[in-house]
N, C-alpha and C positions, 0 to 999 in steps of 0.2 A: 647777953642778948637784950636786956632791958635798956641799957644806955644806948646801944646801937639803934634800937627801935625809936627811942625818944629823939635822938639826933637826926634820924632819917625823917621823921615827921616834922621836926622843926625846920629842916632844910626845905621840905616840901612847902611848908607854910611861908617861909621867906621868899620862895619863888613866886608867890602871889603878887609881890611888889611889881614884878615884870609882866606876869601872865594873867592877872585877874581879868575875868570877862571873856576869855577865849574858850572856856570849857563848856561842854555840853550842859544843857539845863535838864535836870531830872527832879521830879517831884517839886517843882517850883524854885529850886536852887541851882546854882552852878555847881557842878561836881568835878573835882579834880582828883584823879586816882593817884595814890601814893606810888612812888617809883619802885620801892623795894618790898612793900608789904601789902596784903589784900585789904587795904583800908581806903576809904574815900573821904575827902574833905568837902563838906557842903557849905557853900558860902553865898552871900548875896552882895550885890554892889549897890551902894547908895552914895550919891554925890562923889563918885570917884574913890570911895573907900570900900574895901572888902571886909565884910563882917562874917566871921566864921560862926556857923550855927551848930555844926556837929562834925565830929570825926568818927566815922562808924565802920565797923567790920563788915566787909562785903560778903562774908560767908553766911551772914544772917539771912533769914527768910525775907524776900522782897516786900511782903506784906508788913512785916515788922518794921523794916526800914521806912516804908511810907508812913506808917502810923507814928513812928518816932519823930519824923520830920514834920508831920502835920501838927504835932504837939508844940513844936518849937517855932512854927511859922506865925 
């Protein structure tokens, strides 16, 4: 399961090359949901480059998610 999880997330990250910027903004970041697991990739666009700030488990408390992203912003 570990390798499948990692490969799935890497595939999602690679898709940012084509789809960066189209995702909903949440807590000040664009949020792309993973295709196969309950994780979200939070990223920001700067000068046409997507910078990933966090990959977080969506099963966490939303208040924790917000606090974690505020620390990284």
